[in-house]
PDB file with one MODEL, atoms N, CA, C and O in Angstrom:
MODEL        1
ATOM      1  N   MET A   1     -68.245  48.655 327.326  1.00  0.00           N
ATOM      2  CA  MET A   1     -68.624  50.135 327.908  1.00  0.00           C
ATOM      3  C   MET A   1     -69.519  50.743 326.962  1.00  0.00           C
ATOM      4  O   MET A   1     -69.157  50.649 325.790  1.00  0.00           O
ATOM      5  N   ASP A   2     -70.587  51.335 327.182  1.00  0.00           N
ATOM      6  CA  ASP A   2     -71.504  52.116 326.255  1.00  0.00           C
ATOM      7  C   ASP A   2     -70.555  53.592 325.625  1.00  0.00           C
ATOM      8  O   ASP A   2     -69.388  53.855 325.914  1.00  0.00           O
ATOM      9  N   ARG A   3     -71.316  54.253 324.865  1.00  0.00           N
ATOM     10  CA  ARG A   3     -70.663  54.934 324.036  1.00  0.00           C
ATOM     11  C   ARG A   3     -70.591  56.268 325.040  1.00  0.00           C
ATOM     12  O   ARG A   3     -69.508  56.852 325.023  1.00  0.00           O
ATOM     13  N   GLY A   4     -71.418  56.701 325.735  1.00  0.00           N
ATOM     14  CA  GLY A   4     -71.321  57.712 326.923  1.00  0.00           C
ATOM     15  C   GLY A   4     -70.293  57.680 327.911  1.00  0.00           C
ATOM     16  O   GLY A   4     -69.693  58.644 328.385  1.00  0.00           O
ATOM     17  N   SER A   5     -70.164  56.551 328.153  1.00  0.00           N
ATOM     18  CA  SER A   5     -69.255  55.993 329.493  1.00  0.00           C
ATOM     19  C   SER A   5     -67.682  56.115 328.658  1.00  0.00           C
ATOM     20  O   SER A   5     -66.831  56.859 329.145  1.00  0.00           O
ATOM     21  N   ALA A   6     -67.461  55.533 327.714  1.00  0.00           N
ATOM     22  CA  ALA A   6     -66.121  56.063 326.740  1.00  0.00           C
ATOM     23  C   ALA A   6     -66.035  57.165 326.515  1.00  0.00           C
ATOM     24  O   ALA A   6     -64.858  57.464 326.713  1.00  0.00           O
ATOM     25  N   MET A   7     -66.779  58.308 326.094  1.00  0.00           N
ATOM     26  CA  MET A   7     -66.664  59.422 326.007  1.00  0.00           C
ATOM     27  C   MET A   7     -66.370  59.995 327.201  1.00  0.00           C
ATOM     28  O   MET A   7     -65.385  60.734 327.212  1.00  0.00           O
ATOM     29  N   LEU A   8     -67.069  59.816 328.368  1.00  0.00           N
ATOM     30  CA  LEU A   8     -66.641  60.309 329.778  1.00  0.00           C
ATOM     31  C   LEU A   8     -65.214  60.203 330.075  1.00  0.00           C
ATOM     32  O   LEU A   8     -64.417  61.108 330.326  1.00  0.00           O
ATOM     33  N   ALA A   9     -65.002  58.753 329.992  1.00  0.00           N
ATOM     34  CA  ALA A   9     -63.454  58.234 330.164  1.00  0.00           C
ATOM     35  C   ALA A   9     -62.313  59.259 329.544  1.00  0.00           C
ATOM     36  O   ALA A   9     -61.233  59.507 330.080  1.00  0.00           O
ATOM     37  N   VAL A  10     -62.742  59.737 328.437  1.00  0.00           N
ATOM     38  CA  VAL A  10     -61.715  60.663 327.855  1.00  0.00           C
ATOM     39  C   VAL A  10     -61.357  62.066 328.727  1.00  0.00           C
ATOM     40  O   VAL A  10     -60.371  62.710 329.083  1.00  0.00           O
ATOM     41  N   VAL A  11     -62.977  62.102 328.839  1.00  0.00           N
ATOM     42  CA  VAL A  11     -62.654  63.748 329.545  1.00  0.00           C
ATOM     43  C   VAL A  11     -62.197  63.570 331.042  1.00  0.00           C
ATOM     44  O   VAL A  11     -61.590  64.486 331.597  1.00  0.00           O
ATOM     45  N   LEU A  12     -62.476  62.439 331.671  1.00  0.00           N
ATOM     46  CA  LEU A  12     -61.894  62.187 333.103  1.00  0.00           C
ATOM     47  C   LEU A  12     -60.580  61.672 332.839  1.00  0.00           C
ATOM     48  O   LEU A  12     -60.008  61.290 333.860  1.00  0.00           O
ATOM     49  N   GLU A  13     -60.012  61.565 331.904  1.00  0.00           N
ATOM     50  CA  GLU A  13     -58.457  61.293 331.867  1.00  0.00           C
ATOM     51  C   GLU A  13     -57.803  62.684 331.729  1.00  0.00           C
ATOM     52  O   GLU A  13     -56.841  63.072 332.392  1.00  0.00           O
ATOM     53  N   VAL A  14     -58.429  63.351 330.818  1.00  0.00           N
ATOM     54  CA  VAL A  14     -57.920  64.911 330.884  1.00  0.00           C
ATOM     55  C   VAL A  14     -57.744  65.567 332.057  1.00  0.00           C
ATOM     56  O   VAL A  14     -56.703  66.101 332.440  1.00  0.00           O
ATOM     57  N   TYR A  15     -59.325  65.490 332.907  1.00  0.00           N
ATOM     58  CA  TYR A  15     -59.367  66.175 334.011  1.00  0.00           C
ATOM     59  C   TYR A  15     -58.451  65.238 335.289  1.00  0.00           C
ATOM     60  O   TYR A  15     -58.065  66.033 336.146  1.00  0.00           O
ATOM     61  N   GLU A  16     -58.122  64.107 335.538  1.00  0.00           N
ATOM     62  CA  GLU A  16     -56.904  63.389 336.083  1.00  0.00           C
ATOM     63  C   GLU A  16     -55.761  63.818 336.207  1.00  0.00           C
ATOM     64  O   GLU A  16     -55.206  64.019 337.288  1.00  0.00           O
ATOM     65  N   GLY A  17     -55.228  64.027 334.973  1.00  0.00           N
ATOM     66  CA  GLY A  17     -54.039  64.505 334.593  1.00  0.00           C
ATOM     67  C   GLY A  17     -53.841  65.754 334.807  1.00  0.00           C
ATOM     68  O   GLY A  17     -52.680  66.158 334.755  1.00  0.00           O
ATOM     69  N   GLY A  18     -54.741  66.528 335.053  1.00  0.00           N
ATOM     70  CA  GLY A  18     -54.611  68.103 335.151  1.00  0.00           C
ATOM     71  C   GLY A  18     -55.293  68.731 336.398  1.00  0.00           C
ATOM     72  O   GLY A  18     -55.124  69.942 336.539  1.00  0.00           O
ATOM     73  N   LYS A  19     -55.936  68.165 337.192  1.00  0.00           N
ATOM     74  CA  LYS A  19     -56.371  68.550 338.565  1.00  0.00           C
ATOM     75  C   LYS A  19     -55.295  68.995 339.209  1.00  0.00           C
ATOM     76  O   LYS A  19     -55.300  70.225 339.253  1.00  0.00           O
ATOM     77  N   ASP A  20     -54.485  68.566 339.665  1.00  0.00           N
ATOM     78  CA  ASP A  20     -53.127  69.134 340.443  1.00  0.00           C
ATOM     79  C   ASP A  20     -52.727  70.346 340.132  1.00  0.00           C
ATOM     80  O   ASP A  20     -52.370  71.107 341.031  1.00  0.00           O
ATOM     81  N   LEU A  21     -52.715  70.755 338.739  1.00  0.00           N
ATOM     82  CA  LEU A  21     -52.275  71.866 338.092  1.00  0.00           C
ATOM     83  C   LEU A  21     -53.654  73.241 338.489  1.00  0.00           C
ATOM     84  O   LEU A  21     -53.496  74.377 338.937  1.00  0.00           O
ATOM     85  N   LEU A  22     -54.933  72.506 338.090  1.00  0.00           N
ATOM     86  CA  LEU A  22     -56.006  73.895 338.260  1.00  0.00           C
ATOM     87  C   LEU A  22     -56.985  73.562 339.512  1.00  0.00           C
ATOM     88  O   LEU A  22     -58.026  72.950 339.273  1.00  0.00           O
ATOM     89  N   PRO A  23     -56.700  73.923 340.745  1.00  0.00           N
ATOM     90  CA  PRO A  23     -57.528  73.802 341.664  1.00  0.00           C
ATOM     91  C   PRO A  23     -58.843  74.357 341.494  1.00  0.00           C
ATOM     92  O   PRO A  23     -59.156  75.351 340.839  1.00  0.00           O
ATOM     93  N   GLY A  24     -59.596  73.561 342.191  1.00  0.00           N
ATOM     94  CA  GLY A  24     -61.409  74.138 341.901  1.00  0.00           C
ATOM     95  C   GLY A  24     -61.857  73.918 340.536  1.00  0.00           C
ATOM     96  O   GLY A  24     -62.824  74.552 340.115  1.00  0.00           O
ATOM     97  N   TRP A  25     -61.145  72.941 339.688  1.00  0.00           N
ATOM     98  CA  TRP A  25     -61.654  72.669 338.279  1.00  0.00           C
ATOM     99  C   TRP A  25     -62.921  71.573 338.508  1.00  0.00           C
ATOM    100  O   TRP A  25     -62.920  70.462 339.038  1.00  0.00           O
ATOM    101  N   THR A  26     -63.786  72.205 338.005  1.00  0.00           N
ATOM    102  CA  THR A  26     -65.014  71.336 337.774  1.00  0.00           C
ATOM    103  C   THR A  26     -65.395  70.589 336.573  1.00  0.00           C
ATOM    104  O   THR A  26     -66.531  70.207 336.292  1.00  0.00           O
ATOM    105  N   LEU A  27     -64.459  70.444 335.981  1.00  0.00           N
ATOM    106  CA  LEU A  27     -64.463  69.733 334.661  1.00  0.00           C
ATOM    107  C   LEU A  27     -65.172  68.342 334.906  1.00  0.00           C
ATOM    108  O   LEU A  27     -66.066  68.071 334.104  1.00  0.00           O
ATOM    109  N   LYS A  28     -64.894  67.393 335.931  1.00  0.00           N
ATOM    110  CA  LYS A  28     -64.987  65.997 336.101  1.00  0.00           C
ATOM    111  C   LYS A  28     -66.904  66.342 336.648  1.00  0.00           C
ATOM    112  O   LYS A  28     -67.777  65.702 336.060  1.00  0.00           O
ATOM    113  N   GLU A  29     -67.194  67.072 337.442  1.00  0.00           N
ATOM    114  CA  GLU A  29     -68.601  67.227 337.850  1.00  0.00           C
ATOM    115  C   GLU A  29     -69.615  67.498 336.779  1.00  0.00           C
ATOM    116  O   GLU A  29     -70.650  66.870 336.560  1.00  0.00           O
ATOM    117  N   HIS A  30     -69.103  68.616 336.105  1.00  0.00           N
ATOM    118  CA  HIS A  30     -70.117  69.065 334.857  1.00  0.00           C
ATOM    119  C   HIS A  30     -69.906  67.876 333.656  1.00  0.00           C
ATOM    120  O   HIS A  30     -70.884  67.580 332.969  1.00  0.00           O
ATOM    121  N   ALA A  31     -69.007  67.415 333.497  1.00  0.00           N
ATOM    122  CA  ALA A  31     -69.036  66.223 332.439  1.00  0.00           C
ATOM    123  C   ALA A  31     -69.997  65.128 332.602  1.00  0.00           C
ATOM    124  O   ALA A  31     -70.544  64.609 331.630  1.00  0.00           O
ATOM    125  N   GLU A  32     -70.267  64.679 334.108  1.00  0.00           N
ATOM    126  CA  GLU A  32     -70.459  63.580 334.708  1.00  0.00           C
ATOM    127  C   GLU A  32     -72.010  64.069 334.973  1.00  0.00           C
ATOM    128  O   GLU A  32     -72.822  63.149 335.079  1.00  0.00           O
ATOM    129  N   SER A  33     -72.501  65.385 335.091  1.00  0.00           N
ATOM    130  CA  SER A  33     -73.838  65.824 335.301  1.00  0.00           C
ATOM    131  C   SER A  33     -74.364  65.647 333.723  1.00  0.00           C
ATOM    132  O   SER A  33     -75.380  64.980 333.525  1.00  0.00           O
ATOM    133  N   ALA A  34     -73.750  66.172 332.766  1.00  0.00           N
ATOM    134  CA  ALA A  34     -74.268  66.204 331.556  1.00  0.00           C
ATOM    135  C   ALA A  34     -74.571  65.129 330.854  1.00  0.00           C
ATOM    136  O   ALA A  34     -75.498  65.035 330.049  1.00  0.00           O
ATOM    137  N   LEU A  35     -73.588  64.087 331.226  1.00  0.00           N
ATOM    138  CA  LEU A  35     -73.898  62.436 330.794  1.00  0.00           C
ATOM    139  C   LEU A  35     -75.082  61.974 331.504  1.00  0.00           C
ATOM    140  O   LEU A  35     -76.005  61.493 330.846  1.00  0.00           O
ATOM    141  N   ALA A  36     -75.160  62.063 332.745  1.00  0.00           N
ATOM    142  CA  ALA A  36     -76.517  61.844 333.729  1.00  0.00           C
ATOM    143  C   ALA A  36     -77.814  62.370 332.888  1.00  0.00           C
ATOM    144  O   ALA A  36     -78.802  61.690 332.609  1.00  0.00           O
ATOM    145  N   LYS A  37     -77.572  63.811 332.531  1.00  0.00           N
ATOM    146  CA  LYS A  37     -79.064  64.155 332.352  1.00  0.00           C
ATOM    147  C   LYS A  37     -79.475  64.148 330.832  1.00  0.00           C
ATOM    148  O   LYS A  37     -80.649  64.321 330.507  1.00  0.00           O
ATOM    149  N   GLY A  38     -78.467  63.941 329.905  1.00  0.00           N
ATOM    150  CA  GLY A  38     -78.874  64.134 328.463  1.00  0.00           C
ATOM    151  C   GLY A  38     -78.336  63.134 327.724  1.00  0.00           C
ATOM    152  O   GLY A  38     -78.554  63.156 326.512  1.00  0.00           O
ATOM    153  N   GLY A  39     -77.542  62.078 328.283  1.00  0.00           N
ATOM    154  CA  GLY A  39     -76.580  61.112 327.342  1.00  0.00           C
ATOM    155  C   GLY A  39     -75.228  61.931 326.792  1.00  0.00           C
ATOM    156  O   GLY A  39     -74.637  62.955 327.135  1.00  0.00           O
ATOM    157  N   ALA A  40     -75.061  60.912 325.746  1.00  0.00           N
ATOM    158  CA  ALA A  40     -73.828  61.187 324.980  1.00  0.00           C
ATOM    159  C   ALA A  40     -74.060  62.497 324.101  1.00  0.00           C
ATOM    160  O   ALA A  40     -73.046  63.194 324.066  1.00  0.00           O
ATOM    161  N   GLU A  41     -74.824  62.857 323.592  1.00  0.00           N
ATOM    162  CA  GLU A  41     -75.416  63.969 323.035  1.00  0.00           C
ATOM    163  C   GLU A  41     -75.288  65.202 323.938  1.00  0.00           C
ATOM    164  O   GLU A  41     -74.714  66.204 323.512  1.00  0.00           O
ATOM    165  N   ALA A  42     -75.711  65.166 324.947  1.00  0.00           N
ATOM    166  CA  ALA A  42     -75.422  66.307 326.127  1.00  0.00           C
ATOM    167  C   ALA A  42     -73.794  66.209 326.645  1.00  0.00           C
ATOM    168  O   ALA A  42     -73.318  67.276 327.034  1.00  0.00           O
ATOM    169  N   LEU A  43     -73.111  65.283 326.669  1.00  0.00           N
ATOM    170  CA  LEU A  43     -71.785  65.165 326.979  1.00  0.00           C
ATOM    171  C   LEU A  43     -71.296  65.983 325.873  1.00  0.00           C
ATOM    172  O   LEU A  43     -70.815  67.107 326.008  1.00  0.00           O
ATOM    173  N   ARG A  44     -71.479  65.218 324.527  1.00  0.00           N
ATOM    174  CA  ARG A  44     -70.707  65.812 323.517  1.00  0.00           C
ATOM    175  C   ARG A  44     -71.183  67.479 323.236  1.00  0.00           C
ATOM    176  O   ARG A  44     -70.393  68.208 322.637  1.00  0.00           O
ATOM    177  N   ARG A  45     -72.145  67.868 323.576  1.00  0.00           N
ATOM    178  CA  ARG A  45     -72.458  69.322 323.685  1.00  0.00           C
ATOM    179  C   ARG A  45     -71.866  70.403 324.927  1.00  0.00           C
ATOM    180  O   ARG A  45     -71.682  71.620 324.928  1.00  0.00           O
ATOM    181  N   PHE A  46     -71.698  69.492 325.811  1.00  0.00           N
ATOM    182  CA  PHE A  46     -70.591  69.945 327.074  1.00  0.00           C
ATOM    183  C   PHE A  46     -69.129  70.022 326.637  1.00  0.00           C
ATOM    184  O   PHE A  46     -68.422  70.913 327.109  1.00  0.00           O
ATOM    185  N   TYR A  47     -68.743  69.338 325.958  1.00  0.00           N
ATOM    186  CA  TYR A  47     -67.382  69.030 325.522  1.00  0.00           C
ATOM    187  C   TYR A  47     -67.170  70.229 324.412  1.00  0.00           C
ATOM    188  O   TYR A  47     -66.108  70.852 324.391  1.00  0.00           O
ATOM    189  N   GLU A  48     -68.076  70.474 323.629  1.00  0.00           N
ATOM    190  CA  GLU A  48     -67.900  71.477 322.511  1.00  0.00           C
ATOM    191  C   GLU A  48     -67.928  73.139 323.421  1.00  0.00           C
ATOM    192  O   GLU A  48     -67.272  74.156 323.199  1.00  0.00           O
ATOM    193  N   ALA A  49     -68.775  72.901 324.277  1.00  0.00           N
ATOM    194  CA  ALA A  49     -68.981  74.046 324.968  1.00  0.00           C
ATOM    195  C   ALA A  49     -67.302  74.639 325.849  1.00  0.00           C
ATOM    196  O   ALA A  49     -66.626  75.668 325.885  1.00  0.00           O
ATOM    197  N   SER A  50     -67.262  73.279 326.424  1.00  0.00           N
ATOM    198  CA  SER A  50     -65.918  73.708 327.079  1.00  0.00           C
ATOM    199  C   SER A  50     -64.521  74.092 326.425  1.00  0.00           C
ATOM    200  O   SER A  50     -63.608  74.781 326.881  1.00  0.00           O
ATOM    201  N   LEU A  51     -64.646  73.429 325.215  1.00  0.00           N
ATOM    202  CA  LEU A  51     -63.412  73.982 324.379  1.00  0.00           C
ATOM    203  C   LEU A  51     -63.557  75.612 324.059  1.00  0.00           C
ATOM    204  O   LEU A  51     -62.628  76.413 323.960  1.00  0.00           O
ATOM    205  N   ALA A  52     -64.797  75.841 323.941  1.00  0.00           N
ATOM    206  CA  ALA A  52     -64.855  77.477 323.328  1.00  0.00           C
ATOM    207  C   ALA A  52     -65.047  78.174 324.740  1.00  0.00           C
ATOM    208  O   ALA A  52     -64.932  79.399 324.762  1.00  0.00           O
ATOM    209  N   GLY A  53     -65.279  77.625 325.708  1.00  0.00           N
ATOM    210  CA  GLY A  53     -65.570  78.505 326.847  1.00  0.00           C
ATOM    211  C   GLY A  53     -64.195  78.343 327.708  1.00  0.00           C
ATOM    212  O   GLY A  53     -64.063  79.225 328.557  1.00  0.00           O
ATOM    213  N   SER A  54     -63.361  77.575 327.658  1.00  0.00           N
ATOM    214  CA  SER A  54     -62.227  77.418 328.634  1.00  0.00           C
ATOM    215  C   SER A  54     -60.906  78.254 328.599  1.00  0.00           C
ATOM    216  O   SER A  54     -59.960  78.320 329.384  1.00  0.00           O
ATOM    217  N   GLY A  55     -61.207  78.931 327.287  1.00  0.00           N
ATOM    218  CA  GLY A  55     -60.051  79.955 327.152  1.00  0.00           C
ATOM    219  C   GLY A  55     -58.718  79.263 327.074  1.00  0.00           C
ATOM    220  O   GLY A  55     -58.488  78.068 327.257  1.00  0.00           O
ATOM    221  N   ASP A  56     -57.743  80.395 326.718  1.00  0.00           N
ATOM    222  CA  ASP A  56     -56.201  79.645 326.808  1.00  0.00           C
ATOM    223  C   ASP A  56     -55.600  79.377 327.856  1.00  0.00           C
ATOM    224  O   ASP A  56     -54.610  78.655 327.735  1.00  0.00           O
ATOM    225  N   LEU A  57     -56.038  79.930 329.445  1.00  0.00           N
ATOM    226  CA  LEU A  57     -55.356  79.398 330.602  1.00  0.00           C
ATOM    227  C   LEU A  57     -55.489  78.260 330.810  1.00  0.00           C
ATOM    228  O   LEU A  57     -54.521  77.718 331.343  1.00  0.00           O
ATOM    229  N   VAL A  58     -56.755  77.356 330.486  1.00  0.00           N
ATOM    230  CA  VAL A  58     -56.624  76.021 330.988  1.00  0.00           C
ATOM    231  C   VAL A  58     -55.407  75.115 330.100  1.00  0.00           C
ATOM    232  O   VAL A  58     -54.586  74.316 330.552  1.00  0.00           O
ATOM    233  N   ARG A  59     -55.633  75.576 328.634  1.00  0.00           N
ATOM    234  CA  ARG A  59     -54.780  74.838 328.111  1.00  0.00           C
ATOM    235  C   ARG A  59     -53.568  75.011 327.945  1.00  0.00           C
ATOM    236  O   ARG A  59     -52.880  74.045 327.614  1.00  0.00           O
ATOM    237  N   THR A  60     -53.048  76.154 328.110  1.00  0.00           N
ATOM    238  CA  THR A  60     -51.936  76.623 328.245  1.00  0.00           C
ATOM    239  C   THR A  60     -50.939  76.080 329.432  1.00  0.00           C
ATOM    240  O   THR A  60     -49.723  75.895 329.380  1.00  0.00           O
ATOM    241  N   THR A  61     -51.969  75.864 330.652  1.00  0.00           N
ATOM    242  CA  THR A  61     -51.611  75.521 332.119  1.00  0.00           C
ATOM    243  C   THR A  61     -51.167  73.939 331.770  1.00  0.00           C
ATOM    244  O   THR A  61     -50.168  73.331 332.157  1.00  0.00           O
ATOM    245  N   LEU A  62     -52.077  73.565 331.049  1.00  0.00           N
ATOM    246  CA  LEU A  62     -51.981  71.977 331.022  1.00  0.00           C
ATOM    247  C   LEU A  62     -50.895  71.656 329.889  1.00  0.00           C
ATOM    248  O   LEU A  62     -50.132  70.740 330.197  1.00  0.00           O
ATOM    249  N   GLU A  63     -50.718  72.149 328.834  1.00  0.00           N
ATOM    250  CA  GLU A  63     -49.812  71.872 327.819  1.00  0.00           C
ATOM    251  C   GLU A  63     -48.324  72.307 328.269  1.00  0.00           C
ATOM    252  O   GLU A  63     -47.367  71.718 327.768  1.00  0.00           O
ATOM    253  N   ARG A  64     -48.144  73.245 329.129  1.00  0.00           N
ATOM    254  CA  ARG A  64     -46.966  73.568 329.899  1.00  0.00           C
ATOM    255  C   ARG A  64     -46.381  72.433 330.337  1.00  0.00           C
ATOM    256  O   ARG A  64     -45.244  72.249 329.903  1.00  0.00           O
ATOM    257  N   ASP A  65     -46.888  71.492 331.182  1.00  0.00           N
ATOM    258  CA  ASP A  65     -46.689  70.792 331.624  1.00  0.00           C
ATOM    259  C   ASP A  65     -46.823  69.194 331.154  1.00  0.00           C
ATOM    260  O   ASP A  65     -46.786  68.163 331.826  1.00  0.00           O
ATOM    261  N   ARG A  66     -46.999  69.422 329.689  1.00  0.00           N
ATOM    262  CA  ARG A  66     -47.030  68.169 328.550  1.00  0.00           C
ATOM    263  C   ARG A  66     -48.113  67.314 329.438  1.00  0.00           C
ATOM    264  O   ARG A  66     -47.772  66.268 329.990  1.00  0.00           O
ATOM    265  N   ARG A  67     -49.283  67.775 329.521  1.00  0.00           N
ATOM    266  CA  ARG A  67     -50.409  66.972 329.964  1.00  0.00           C
ATOM    267  C   ARG A  67     -51.404  67.018 329.193  1.00  0.00           C
ATOM    268  O   ARG A  67     -51.510  68.166 328.763  1.00  0.00           O
ATOM    269  N   LYS A  68     -52.399  66.170 328.695  1.00  0.00           N
ATOM    270  CA  LYS A  68     -53.775  65.991 327.782  1.00  0.00           C
ATOM    271  C   LYS A  68     -54.297  67.454 328.004  1.00  0.00           C
ATOM    272  O   LYS A  68     -54.019  68.072 329.032  1.00  0.00           O
ATOM    273  N   THR A  69     -54.888  67.859 327.230  1.00  0.00           N
ATOM    274  CA  THR A  69     -56.049  68.609 326.726  1.00  0.00           C
ATOM    275  C   THR A  69     -57.140  68.431 325.902  1.00  0.00           C
ATOM    276  O   THR A  69     -57.076  67.776 324.862  1.00  0.00           O
ATOM    277  N   LEU A  70     -58.212  69.015 326.331  1.00  0.00           N
ATOM    278  CA  LEU A  70     -59.665  68.732 325.644  1.00  0.00           C
ATOM    279  C   LEU A  70     -59.265  68.679 324.038  1.00  0.00           C
ATOM    280  O   LEU A  70     -59.618  67.843 323.205  1.00  0.00           O
ATOM    281  N   GLU A  71     -58.348  69.931 323.858  1.00  0.00           N
ATOM    282  CA  GLU A  71     -58.076  69.885 322.351  1.00  0.00           C
ATOM    283  C   GLU A  71     -57.444  68.783 321.844  1.00  0.00           C
ATOM    284  O   GLU A  71     -57.822  68.341 320.759  1.00  0.00           O
ATOM    285  N   SER A  72     -56.461  68.214 322.495  1.00  0.00           N
ATOM    286  CA  SER A  72     -55.639  67.219 322.262  1.00  0.00           C
ATOM    287  C   SER A  72     -56.195  66.177 322.103  1.00  0.00           C
ATOM    288  O   SER A  72     -55.699  65.449 321.243  1.00  0.00           O
ATOM    289  N   GLU A  73     -57.264  65.737 322.743  1.00  0.00           N
ATOM    290  CA  GLU A  73     -58.197  64.665 322.895  1.00  0.00           C
ATOM    291  C   GLU A  73     -59.512  64.519 322.081  1.00  0.00           C
ATOM    292  O   GLU A  73     -60.251  63.539 321.990  1.00  0.00           O
ATOM    293  N   ARG A  74     -59.621  65.885 321.450  1.00  0.00           N
ATOM    294  CA  ARG A  74     -61.025  66.216 320.654  1.00  0.00           C
ATOM    295  C   ARG A  74     -61.286  65.092 319.741  1.00  0.00           C
ATOM    296  O   ARG A  74     -62.369  64.506 319.742  1.00  0.00           O
ATOM    297  N   GLU A  75     -60.182  64.741 318.859  1.00  0.00           N
ATOM    298  CA  GLU A  75     -60.202  63.644 318.007  1.00  0.00           C
ATOM    299  C   GLU A  75     -60.953  62.411 318.355  1.00  0.00           C
ATOM    300  O   GLU A  75     -62.002  61.950 317.903  1.00  0.00           O
ATOM    301  N   ARG A  76     -60.142  62.000 319.274  1.00  0.00           N
ATOM    302  CA  ARG A  76     -60.332  60.698 320.079  1.00  0.00           C
ATOM    303  C   ARG A  76     -61.899  60.549 320.608  1.00  0.00           C
ATOM    304  O   ARG A  76     -62.690  59.642 320.349  1.00  0.00           O
ATOM    305  N   PHE A  77     -62.093  61.720 321.427  1.00  0.00           N
ATOM    306  CA  PHE A  77     -63.604  62.104 321.722  1.00  0.00           C
ATOM    307  C   PHE A  77     -64.678  61.610 320.660  1.00  0.00           C
ATOM    308  O   PHE A  77     -65.494  60.689 320.603  1.00  0.00           O
ATOM    309  N   MET A  78     -64.208  62.875 319.685  1.00  0.00           N
ATOM    310  CA  MET A  78     -65.471  62.485 318.521  1.00  0.00           C
ATOM    311  C   MET A  78     -65.634  60.990 317.905  1.00  0.00           C
ATOM    312  O   MET A  78     -66.639  60.324 317.659  1.00  0.00           O
ATOM    313  N   SER A  79     -64.262  60.732 317.754  1.00  0.00           N
ATOM    314  CA  SER A  79     -64.335  59.543 316.967  1.00  0.00           C
ATOM    315  C   SER A  79     -65.458  58.242 317.952  1.00  0.00           C
ATOM    316  O   SER A  79     -66.085  57.350 317.381  1.00  0.00           O
ATOM    317  N   LEU A  80     -65.457  58.450 319.357  1.00  0.00           N
ATOM    318  CA  LEU A  80     -66.324  57.510 320.171  1.00  0.00           C
ATOM    319  C   LEU A  80     -67.692  58.087 319.936  1.00  0.00           C
ATOM    320  O   LEU A  80     -68.710  57.404 320.052  1.00  0.00           O
ATOM    321  N   TYR A  81     -67.697  59.360 319.605  1.00  0.00           N
ATOM    322  CA  TYR A  81     -69.255  59.849 319.867  1.00  0.00           C
ATOM    323  C   TYR A  81     -69.652  59.446 318.388  1.00  0.00           C
ATOM    324  O   TYR A  81     -70.808  59.025 318.349  1.00  0.00           O
ATOM    325  N   LEU A  82     -69.005  59.459 317.147  1.00  0.00           N
ATOM    326  CA  LEU A  82     -69.333  59.263 316.034  1.00  0.00           C
ATOM    327  C   LEU A  82     -69.246  57.772 315.568  1.00  0.00           C
ATOM    328  O   LEU A  82     -69.861  57.368 314.581  1.00  0.00           O
ATOM    329  N   GLY A  83     -68.529  57.067 316.258  1.00  0.00           N
ATOM    330  CA  GLY A  83     -68.370  55.673 315.982  1.00  0.00           C
ATOM    331  C   GLY A  83     -69.398  55.006 316.134  1.00  0.00           C
ATOM    332  O   GLY A  83     -69.902  54.364 315.213  1.00  0.00           O
ATOM    333  N   ALA A  84     -69.900  55.056 317.390  1.00  0.00           N
ATOM    334  CA  ALA A  84     -71.285  54.308 317.808  1.00  0.00           C
ATOM    335  C   ALA A  84     -72.525  54.957 316.897  1.00  0.00           C
ATOM    336  O   ALA A  84     -73.473  54.227 316.604  1.00  0.00           O
ATOM    337  N   ALA A  85     -72.501  56.023 316.560  1.00  0.00           N
ATOM    338  CA  ALA A  85     -73.891  56.458 315.514  1.00  0.00           C
ATOM    339  C   ALA A  85     -73.544  55.938 314.059  1.00  0.00           C
ATOM    340  O   ALA A  85     -74.350  56.241 313.180  1.00  0.00           O
ATOM    341  N   ARG A  86     -72.621  55.314 313.766  1.00  0.00           N
ATOM    342  CA  ARG A  86     -72.567  54.785 312.091  1.00  0.00           C
ATOM    343  C   ARG A  86     -73.475  53.008 312.309  1.00  0.00           C
ATOM    344  O   ARG A  86     -73.648  52.279 311.332  1.00  0.00           O
TER     345      ARG A  86
ENDMDL
END
C-alpha cells in the first residue's frame, strides 16, 4: 500500500465508524477527491483543513458514541505522511 492509500485508509476508518451518526457527511468523497487530484500532500492539507473546519459538532457526536475522530487519529495519519517522507 502506498503512502496516500494508507493515509486515506485512516480517513475512511473514521468515516465508516461515524457515517451512521452523521447523515450526509461528505468526508469520504472529499478525501478521495483530494488524494486523486493532488496525492498525499493534498490529502494532508484536506485533513488539516477538516480538523480546523469541522467544528465541535462532528467531534463531540463521534466521541459521545466512543467512535474514532479525525482528532483522535491525527497522530497515526501524520506518522504515515511523515514516515514515507523520511
